PAZATOR-115376 format. One line per 8 residues: their letters; for each residue x, y, z of N, C-alpha, C. Coordinates in steps of 0.1 Angstrom, whole numbers, plus 5000, padded with zeros to 4 digits. Atoms other than C-alpha are relative to their C-alpha. Layout:
// residues N
A) X:Y:Z:X:Y:Z:X:Y:Z; ...
// end
This chain:
// residues 336
MQTDIRDL) 4986:5006:4997:7878:4921:8390:4999:4985:4998; 5000:5015:5002:7887:4886:8378:5013:4995:5008; 4989:5005:4991:7908:4869:8405:5007:4988:4994; 4993:5013:5004:7935:4843:8396:4998:4991:5012; 5004:5008:4988:7919:4817:8419:5011:4991:5004; 4989:5009:4996:7948:4792:8418:5011:5007:5007; 4990:4992:4993:7973:4819:8427:4995:5004:5014; 5005:4996:4987:7951:4831:8455:5000:4988:5010
FEKNKKLI) 5000:5013:4992:7947:4795:8468:5014:4997:5005; 4986:5003:4995:7985:4791:8470:5004:5011:5010; 4996:4989:4991:7990:4825:8486:4992:4998:5014; 5008:5002:4988:7962:4817:8511:5006:4988:5008; 4994:5011:4993:7979:4784:8519:5012:5004:5008; 4988:4994:4993:8011:4803:8528:4995:5008:5012; 5006:4991:4990:7990:4828:8548:4996:4992:5012; 5004:5008:4989:7974:4801:8569:5011:4994:5008
GDVDRAVC) 4989:5005:4993:8007:4786:8577:5007:5010:5009; 4993:4989:4992:8022:4819:8588:4991:5004:5012; 5009:4997:4989:7991:4826:8609:5001:4990:5011; 4999:5010:4990:7993:4793:8626:5014:5000:5008; 4987:4999:4993:8030:4797:8633:5000:5012:5010; 5000:4988:4991:8024:4832:8648:4992:4996:5013; 5008:5004:4988:7997:4818:8671:5008:4990:5009; 4993:5010:4992:8018:4788:8682:5012:5007:5008
FFRTGKYD) 4989:4994:4994:8048:4810:8689:4995:5010:5011; 5005:4992:4990:8027:4836:8708:4996:4992:5012; 5004:5009:4989:8012:4808:8729:5011:4994:5008; 4989:5006:4993:8046:4794:8738:5010:5011:5004; 4992:4990:4995:8061:4828:8746:5012:5003:4991; 4989:4997:5009:8084:4830:8716:4996:5012:4991; 5006:4988:5006:8074:4865:8707:5008:5005:4988; 4992:4995:5011:8103:4873:8684:4996:4992:4987
KALENVAS) 5004:5009:5012:8094:4843:8661:4986:5003:4996; 5014:4997:5003:8057:4851:8664:4999:5013:4992; 5001:4987:5007:8063:4887:8653:5006:4999:4986; 4995:5003:5014:8084:4875:8623:4989:4995:4991; 5011:5005:5008:8054:4856:8611:4989:5010:4998; 5010:4989:5002:8030:4885:8618:5004:5009:4989; 4995:4991:5010:8052:4907:8597:4998:4995:4986; 5001:5007:5013:8051:4882:8568:4986:4999:4995
TADEIHTV) 5014:5002:5004:8013:4881:8568:4993:5013:4995; 5007:4988:5002:8006:4918:8563:4995:5001:4985; 5005:4999:5014:8005:4918:8525:4991:4989:4996; 5008:5012:5003:7990:4883:8523:4986:5003:5005; 5014:4997:4995:7960:4894:8545:4993:5009:4990; 5007:4991:5009:7952:4923:8522:4997:4994:4986; 5002:5007:5013:7956:4901:8491:4987:4992:5000; 5012:5009:4999:7930:4877:8503:4987:5008:5003
TDAVINDR) 5012:4992:4997:7906:4902:8518:4995:5008:4989; 5004:4992:5011:7907:4924:8488:4994:4992:4989; 5006:5009:5010:7900:4895:8465:4986:4996:5003; 5013:5004:4996:7870:4884:8485:4990:5012:4999; 5009:4988:5001:7856:4920:8487:4997:5004:4986; 5001:4995:5013:7862:4929:8451:4994:4991:4990; 5005:5010:5010:7854:4897:8432:4988:4993:5006; 5013:5005:4995:7818:4893:8443:4994:4989:4991
EYFDSIAT) 5006:5010:5009:7810:4873:8412:5005:4986:5004; 4995:5013:4995:7832:4844:8425:4997:4997:5014; 5001:5002:4986:7830:4849:8462:4986:5005:5005; 5014:4994:4998:7792:4857:8461:4994:4996:5013; 5006:5004:4988:7783:4837:8492:5008:5001:5013; 4992:4997:4989:7811:4848:8515:4997:5014:5006; 5004:4987:4994:7800:4876:8539:5013:5008:5001; 4988:4991:4999:7823:4906:8539:4998:5011:5010
DFIEEMLE) 5003:4988:4992:7806:4930:8563:5009:5001:5013; 4992:5000:4988:7829:4920:8592:5015:5002:4997; 4986:5000:5003:7862:4922:8573:5007:5013:5005; 4994:4987:4996:7869:4959:8579:5002:5000:5015; 4999:5000:4986:7862:4955:8616:5011:4990:5005; 4990:5010:4996:7885:4924:8618:5014:5007:4997; 4987:4994:5003:7914:4943:8601:5003:5011:5010; 4998:4989:4991:7909:4973:8624:5004:4994:5014
SLLGATKA) 4996:5006:4988:7911:4950:8654:5014:4994:5000; 4987:5005:5002:7942:4933:8641:5011:5012:5001; 4991:4988:5000:7959:4967:8636:5000:5006:5014; 5000:4994:4987:7948:4980:8670:5008:4991:5010; 4992:5009:4990:7962:4949:8689:5015:5001:4997; 4986:4999:5004:7994:4952:8669:5007:5012:5005; 4995:4987:4995:7999:4989:8677:5001:5000:5015; 5000:5000:4985:7991:4983:8714:5010:4989:5005
KDYTLLAD) 4991:5011:4996:8015:4953:8714:4993:4991:5011; 5008:5009:4992:7987:4933:8731:5001:4986:4993; 4997:5013:5008:8001:4899:8719:4990:4989:5005; 5011:5010:4997:7975:4879:8739:4988:5002:4992; 5012:4997:5008:7947:4897:8721:5003:4997:4985; 4996:5002:5014:7966:4895:8688:4999:4985:4996; 5001:5014:5003:7970:4858:8691:4986:4995:4999; 5014:5004:5000:7933:4854:8699:4994:5004:4986
LYDMQLAS) 5005:4995:5013:7924:4875:8668:5005:4992:4989; 4995:5009:5011:7947:4855:8646:4994:4987:5000; 5005:5013:4998:7934:4823:8660:4985:4998:4997; 5014:5002:5001:7897:4828:8662:4993:5008:4989; 5006:4993:5011:7890:4854:8635:5007:4999:4987; 4993:5000:5013:7917:4856:8609:5001:4986:4994; 4998:5014:5005:7924:4818:8607:4986:4995:4995; 5014:5005:5004:7886:4811:8606:4996:5005:4987
FVCGVQEY) 5004:4994:5012:7881:4835:8578:5008:4994:4988; 4992:5005:5011:7910:4824:8556:4998:4985:4997; 5003:5014:5003:7903:4787:8561:4986:4999:4993; 5013:5000:5007:7867:4795:8551:5001:5003:4985; 4998:4996:5014:7879:4811:8519:5006:4988:4993; 4994:5012:5006:7901:4780:8513:4990:4989:4997; 5010:5011:5002:7873:4756:8518:4990:5004:4989; 5009:4995:5011:7851:4777:8495:5006:4997:4986
ILKREQYL) 4994:5002:5013:7876:4775:8467:5001:4985:4997; 4999:5014:5002:7881:4738:8472:4987:4994:4995; 5014:5005:5004:7843:4732:8468:4998:5003:4985; 5003:4996:5014:7844:4750:8434:5011:4996:4990; 4989:5003:5009:7877:4739:8420:5005:4985:5001; 4994:5014:4999:7895:4706:8412:5015:5002:4999; 4986:4998:4999:7931:4709:8424:5008:4987:5002; 4993:5012:4998:7940:4673:8432:5003:4993:4987
VFDQEQYK) 4997:5005:5014:7956:4666:8398:5014:4995:5001; 4987:5007:5001:7985:4642:8392:5008:5005:4988; 4991:4994:5010:8013:4659:8373:5012:4989:4998; 4990:5011:5002:8034:4630:8358:5014:5005:4999; 4987:4995:5002:8063:4652:8348:5006:5005:5013; 4995:4995:4987:8066:4669:8383:5003:4988:5008; 4997:5012:4993:8064:4634:8398:5013:4994:4996; 4987:5005:5005:8093:4622:8377:5012:5008:5006
ENINALKS) 4989:4991:4994:8114:4652:8388:5002:4997:5014; 4999:5002:4986:8106:4646:8424:5006:4986:5003; 4995:5014:4998:8113:4608:8421:5016:5000:4998; 4985:4999:5003:8148:4616:8406:5007:5006:5011; 4994:4994:4988:8155:4639:8435:5000:4991:5012; 5000:5009:4989:8144:4613:8460:5010:4989:4998; 4990:5011:5003:8166:4586:8443:5014:5005:5004; 4987:4994:4997:8195:4610:8447:5002:5000:5015
VLREMIEE) 4999:5000:4986:8188:4614:8484:5002:4986:5006; 4999:5014:4995:8183:4577:8490:5013:4994:4996; 4987:5005:5004:8215:4569:8471:5011:5004:5010; 4990:4996:4990:8235:4589:8496:4999:4991:5012; 5003:5008:4988:8219:4569:8524:5006:4986:4998; 4995:5013:5003:8228:4536:8507:5015:4999:5001; 4986:4999:5001:8264:4546:8501:5007:5002:5014; 4995:4998:4986:8268:4556:8538:4999:4988:5009
REDLTPDE) 5002:5011:4992:8257:4522:8550:5013:4991:5001; 4987:5007:4999:8289:4506:8563:4998:4984:5001; 5003:5015:4999:8272:4471:8567:4998:4994:4986; 5002:5005:5013:8268:4468:8529:5014:5000:4992; 4989:5001:5009:8296:4457:8505:4997:5009:4988; 5002:4992:5012:8301:4478:8473:4990:4993:4991; 5009:5007:5009:8283:4450:8454:4985:5000:5006; 5013:4999:4994:8254:4450:8479:4994:5014:4998
QRRFRVNL) 5004:4986:5002:8252:4488:8477:4994:5001:4986; 5004:4999:5014:8249:4485:8439:4987:4993:4998; 5012:5008:5002:8222:4458:8440:4988:5007:5008; 5010:4993:4993:8203:4477:8467:4995:5012:4993; 5003:4988:5007:8204:4509:8447:4992:4997:4987; 5007:5004:5012:8193:4491:8415:4986:4996:5003; 5014:5006:4996:8164:4473:8432:4991:5012:5004; 5008:4989:4995:8152:4505:8449:4996:5009:4988
NAKLDEMF) 5003:4991:5011:8155:4526:8417:4990:4993:4991; 5009:5007:5008:8136:4499:8398:4986:5002:5005; 5013:4999:4994:8107:4501:8423:4995:5014:4998; 5004:4986:5001:8107:4539:8422:4996:5004:4985; 5003:4998:5014:8107:4538:8384:4988:4993:4994; 5012:5006:5005:8076:4517:8382:4990:5010:4996; 5011:4991:5004:8046:4533:8365:4992:5003:5012; 5008:4996:4989:8028:4553:8391:4986:5003:4996
EPEELIKK) 5014:4997:5002:7991:4552:8391:4993:5003:5013; 5006:4997:4987:7974:4570:8420:4988:4990:5003; 5011:5009:4997:7944:4546:8416:5005:4987:5007; 4995:5012:4994:7966:4517:8426:5002:5002:5015; 4998:4998:4985:7974:4533:8460:4986:5002:5007; 5013:5000:4994:7937:4540:8465:4994:4986:5002; 5004:5014:4998:7931:4503:8460:5006:4994:5012; 4993:5005:4988:7956:4497:8487:4994:5005:5013
GFNLEFTS) 5006:4995:4988:7936:4518:8511:5004:5015:5003; 4996:4986:4997:7953:4552:8508:4989:5010:4995; 5009:4990:5004:7931:4583:8506:5007:5014:5002; 4994:4987:4999:7944:4618:8499:4988:5010:5001; 5011:4990:4998:7922:4647:8512:5006:5014:5002; 4996:4987:4997:7925:4684:8512:4995:5004:5014; 5004:4995:4987:7924:4700:8547:4994:5014:4998; 5005:4986:5000:7908:4733:8555:5010:5010:4997
SGLMTIAA) 4989:4991:5003:7942:4749:8551:5004:5000:4986; 4996:5001:5014:7946:4738:8515:5011:4990:4998; 4990:5011:5000:7973:4713:8524:4993:4987:5000; 5007:5013:5001:7967:4676:8519:5004:4991:5012; 4997:5010:4990:7965:4649:8545:4998:4986:4994; 5001:5014:5005:7968:4611:8540:4993:4992:5010; 5006:5011:4992:7945:4585:8554:5006:4987:4995; 4992:5011:5005:7968:4555:8552:4994:4987:5005
PFKDGNIY) 5006:5013:4995:7958:4518:8555:5006:4996:5013; 4996:5004:4987:7960:4505:8590:4990:4989:5005; 5008:5011:4996:7947:4471:8602:4988:4999:4991; 5012:5003:5008:7911:4468:8590:4994:5013:4994; 5005:4987:5005:7907:4505:8581:5011:5009:4996; 4989:4991:5003:7930:4535:8578:5002:5009:5012; 4996:4991:4989:7947:4561:8600:5005:5013:4994; 4995:4987:5006:7953:4598:8593:5014:5003:5005
LHSNGRVV) 4987:4997:4997:7989:4608:8592:5002:5015:5004; 5000:4986:4996:7981:4645:8597:4986:5005:5002; 5013:4994:4997:7953:4667:8609:4992:5003:4987; 5009:4996:5011:7923:4674:8587:4997:5015:5000; 5002:4986:4998:7924:4710:8598:5012:5008:4996; 4988:4991:5001:7953:4734:8603:5013:4992:5002; 4989:5010:5000:7982:4711:8594:5013:5006:5006; 4988:4994:4995:8010:4736:8601:4999:5002:5015
SESLQQVL) 5002:4998:4986:7996:4743:8636:5003:4986:5007; 4997:5014:4994:7996:4705:8644:5014:4997:4999; 4986:5004:5002:8030:4700:8630:5010:5008:5008; 4991:4991:4992:8046:4730:8647:4999:4996:5015; 5002:5004:4986:8031:4720:8681:5008:4987:5003; 4992:5012:4998:8047:4685:8676:5014:5003:5001; 4986:4997:5001:8080:4699:8667:5005:5008:5012; 4996:4992:4988:8081:4724:8696:5003:4990:5012
SWYDPMVD) 4998:5010:4989:8080:4693:8719:5013:4993:4997; 4987:5007:5004:8111:4679:8700:5012:5009:5001; 4989:4991:5002:8132:4710:8696:5008:5002:5013; 4990:4997:4989:8163:4714:8718:5012:5007:4993; 4989:4992:5007:8189:4741:8709:5014:4993:5002; 4987:5007:4998:8217:4718:8722:5002:4988:4990; 4999:5011:5009:8209:4691:8696:5007:5003:4987; 4993:4998:5013:8231:4687:8665:4993:4993:4989
EYLVFGFG) 5006:5009:5011:8212:4660:8647:4987:4994:5006; 5013:5006:4996:8176:4648:8648:4998:4987:4991; 5005:5012:5007:8166:4612:8639:4985:4999:5002; 5015:5000:5000:8129:4613:8630:4995:4988:4993; 5006:5011:5007:8109:4582:8623:4986:5005:4996; 5012:4997:5006:8080:4588:8600:5000:5013:4992; 4999:4988:5009:8079:4612:8569:4986:5006:4998; 5013:4995:5003:8042:4614:8562:5000:5009:4987
MGYHIEEL) 4999:4991:5011:8037:4644:8538:5011:5011:5003; 4989:4991:4997:8067:4661:8554:4998:5013:5007; 5003:4987:4994:8049:4689:8572:5008:5002:5013; 4992:4999:4988:8066:4682:8606:5015:5001:4997; 4986:4998:5003:8099:4679:8589:5003:5014:4996; 4998:4986:5004:8095:4713:8573:5000:5009:5012; 5000:4991:4988:8086:4729:8607:5012:4998:5008; 4988:5002:4993:8116:4712:8623:5012:5007:4993
RRLAPGKR) 4990:4993:5008:8138:4725:8595:5000:5015:5003; 5001:4986:4997:8125:4760:8601:5005:5004:5014; 4997:4997:4986:8129:4758:8638:5015:4998:5003; 4986:5004:4997:8164:4742:8637:5008:5001:4987; 4993:4999:5013:8180:4756:8605:5015:4996:5001; 4986:5004:5000:8213:4740:8596:5003:4987:5008; 4998:5013:4993:8209:4710:8619:4997:4988:4991; 5002:5013:5008:8211:4675:8604:4987:4994:5004
IIVYENDL) 5012:5007:4997:8177:4659:8601:4999:4987:4991; 5001:5013:5007:8176:4622:8592:4987:4994:5002; 5014:5005:4999:8141:4609:8584:5000:4986:4996; 5002:5014:5003:8134:4572:8585:4985:4997:4996; 5014:5003:5004:8103:4560:8566:5000:4985:4994; 5000:5015:5004:8093:4523:8562:4990:4997:4989; 5010:5002:5010:8065:4528:8536:5004:5008:4987; 4996:4993:5012:8078:4536:8501:4988:5007:4993
DVLRLYCA) 5012:4994:5006:8042:4543:8490:4998:5014:5005; 5002:4987:4994:8041:4573:8514:5010:5010:4993; 4990:4992:5006:8073:4587:8499:4995:5003:4985; 5005:4998:5014:8058:4582:8464:4988:5010:5000; 5011:4990:4999:8026:4601:8474:5005:5014:5002; 4994:4987:4998:8047:4629:8486:5005:5006:4987; 4995:4996:5013:8065:4631:8453:4989:5003:4990; 5011:4998:5010:8032:4629:8434:4992:5012:5002
FEGEAELL) 5010:4989:4998:8012:4656:8451:5006:5011:5008; 4995:4989:4993:8036:4680:8468:5008:5010:4991; 4994:4990:5008:8045:4701:8439:5015:4998:4998; 4985:5001:5002:8083:4708:8437:5007:4992:5011; 4994:5008:4990:8088:4688:8469:5014:5005:5005; 4988:4992:4997:8114:4713:8482:5009:4993:5011; 4992:5007:4990:8125:4691:8512:5010:4991:4994; 4991:5009:5006:8142:4668:8488:5013:5007:4995
SKENIFIV) 4988:4993:5005:8167:4695:8478:5007:5007:5012; 4993:4994:4988:8177:4706:8514:5012:4992:5004; 4987:5007:4997:8213:4697:8521:5001:4994:5013; 4999:5005:4986:8207:4691:8558:4990:4989:5003; 5010:5010:4998:8178:4667:8553:5003:4987:4992; 4997:5013:5006:8184:4630:8546:4988:4991:5003; 5011:5009:4999:8157:4605:8539:5005:4985:4999; 4996:5014:5000:8162:4568:8547:4988:4991:4998
YDKDLSVI) 5011:5010:5002:8139:4541:8533:5004:4988:5008; 4996:5010:4991:8140:4516:8561:4988:4990:5002; 5012:5008:5001:8114:4489:8553:4998:4992:5013; 5002:5008:4988:8120:4467:8584:5005:5007:5012; 4995:4992:4989:8134:4494:8606:5014:4995:5005; 4987:5005:4996:8168:4476:8607:5011:5010:5000; 4989:4990:5001:8188:4506:8597:5000:5009:5012; 5000:4991:4988:8176:4529:8625:5003:4991:5013
ERRLAGTS) 4997:5009:4988:8178:4499:8650:5015:4999:5001; 4986:5001:4999:8215:4495:8641:5006:5013:5005; 4995:4986:4996:8220:4533:8645:4999:5002:5015; 5002:4997:4986:8206:4532:8679:5006:4989:5010; 4994:5010:4992:8224:4501:8691:5010:5006:5010; 4991:4995:4990:8242:4508:8724:4996:5014:5006; 5004:4987:4995:8224:4541:8730:4988:4998:5010; 5010:5001:4990:8198:4548:8757:4993:5013:5002
VQGNGNYI) 5008:4988:4996:8171:4573:8769:5007:5007:5011; 4993:4992:4990:8185:4601:8789:4990:5010:5007; 5008:4991:4991:8161:4616:8815:4987:5005:4993; 5013:4995:5004:8124:4625:8812:4994:4995:4987; 5005:5007:5012:8118:4601:8784:5006:5006:4987; 4993:4995:5012:8140:4622:8760:5011:4990:4995; 4990:5009:5005:8160:4599:8738:5011:5008:4993; 4989:4992:5004:8192:4619:8735:5013:4993:5003
FVDENGRI) 4987:5006:4998:8227:4605:8730:5011:5007:4992; 4989:4994:5007:8262:4615:8719:5006:4989:4991; 4996:5011:5009:8273:4596:8687:5015:5000:5000; 4986:5002:5000:8308:4585:8678:5008:5012:4994; 4994:4987:5005:8315:4619:8661:4998:5011:5010; 5002:4990:4990:8306:4638:8693:4988:5008:4998; 5012:4993:5002:8273:4650:8679:4989:4996:5010; 5012:5002:4991:8243:4654:8703:4988:4996:4991
VKVCIHYP) 5011:5005:5008:8215:4633:8687:4988:4998:5007; 5013:5002:4994:8178:4633:8695:4992:4992:4991; 5009:5009:5007:8154:4606:8685:4985:5005:5002; 5014:4995:5000:8118:4618:8676:4991:4991:4992; 5009:5009:5006:8088:4598:8666:4987:5007:4995; 5013:4995:5006:8059:4608:8643:4991:4988:5003; 5007:5012:4995:8035:4585:8662:4990:4994:4990; 5009:5007:5010:8008:4580:8634:5008:4991:4991
SYRRSTGC) 4991:5009:5009:8036:4567:8611:5004:4988:5008; 4994:5012:4992:8050:4545:8639:4989:4990:5002; 5011:5010:4997:8016:4529:8646:4999:4991:4988; 5001:5008:5012:8017:4516:8610:5012:4991:4997; 4987:5007:5002:8052:4502:8613:4999:4986:5007; 4999:5013:4994:8062:4467:8624:5005:5001:5015; 4995:4997:4986:8076:4483:8656:5015:4997:5001; 4985:5001:4998:8112:4486:8669:5002:5002:5015
RALDAALP) 4998:4999:4985:8122:4479:8705:5008:5013:5003; 4991:4989:4997:8149:4506:8703:4992:5013:5000; 5008:4988:5001:8124:4532:8692:4989:5001:5011; 5010:5000:4990:8099:4522:8718:5005:5008:5012; 4995:4993:4988:8122:4538:8744:4998:5015:4998; 5003:4986:5002:8114:4572:8728:4985:5003:5003; 5014:4998:4998:8077:4566:8736:4997:4993:5014; 5003:5006:4986:8075:4560:8774:4986:4998:5003
WKSAVESI) 5015:5001:4998:8037:4564:8772:4994:4990:4991; 5006:5008:5010:8032:4539:8744:4991:4989:5005; 5007:5011:4995:8021:4509:8764:4987:5005:5007; 5012:4995:4993:7996:4530:8785:4990:5004:4989; 5009:4995:5011:7981:4546:8753:4994:4988:4993; 5005:5011:5008:7978:4513:8734:4992:4990:5008; 5007:5010:4992:7963:4494:8763:4986:5005:5002; 5014:4995:4997:7932:4517:8764:4990:4994:4990
// end
């Protein structure tokens, strides 16, 4: 059997995400959502395990003797509706196995390849999203909007060389899930914007702390590689999500290495390039934190709006007093 390794890698990436979502939802008592993800993993699990068992020429150093026992345990826990056990099996056995397969593939293959044509397509999509933001800014005259758009487009149209961002201190690394994380320049070193392990699990746990079914619109500072934005979109479908990012290089990295960059085509997601955080500061003028540190307010259109912070991104910013109100623990953490 000759496995299509790249196809398996991509399917495995999806499987790890679904496994992590199932575990997070089981742990937080959202059993309906957990079981939706369990159902979506059935075929994916057999695709991966069959490939490892049957293609011994490629997967020669991955042990397979425990796979049948693992699958039987998963089936037994599912039939018994023992969701505590099923979550444990997904977390400690299945996730460990599929991440091991992913790491094995990454050691043997070279997948961090820059696709110039895909990058151009993503940049054009990003420019379209950013153009909507510029045209909505009431503080800009039509001439200022035009100049802002032209200047921004010119910067995005500059020749992109990944090596230039490496010189600036950016490092892109594959995680054990097959997704990428960024180590971004910060002070005298760098700082990771996402986990080096199971990125979906980290992002979903973050988003579960943000989610509120009463909220109509989320204002999120920090785009990173968009993983937390994708999980928020899944959790709150149809809600407006406005993402503010102050580092254009981060957005360019997303466009360069995130394939088709599907977030750029979602009608309910808006991305704002806010270099000095002045745009979000104006949006928050006259608003305030409402109880338990949650930054929730009602805007002029009657929408319930919640402010959320991706803290690794915020640490790299120049800071914004209005956003600090959404981080009541910030001074205590940064004084350590």
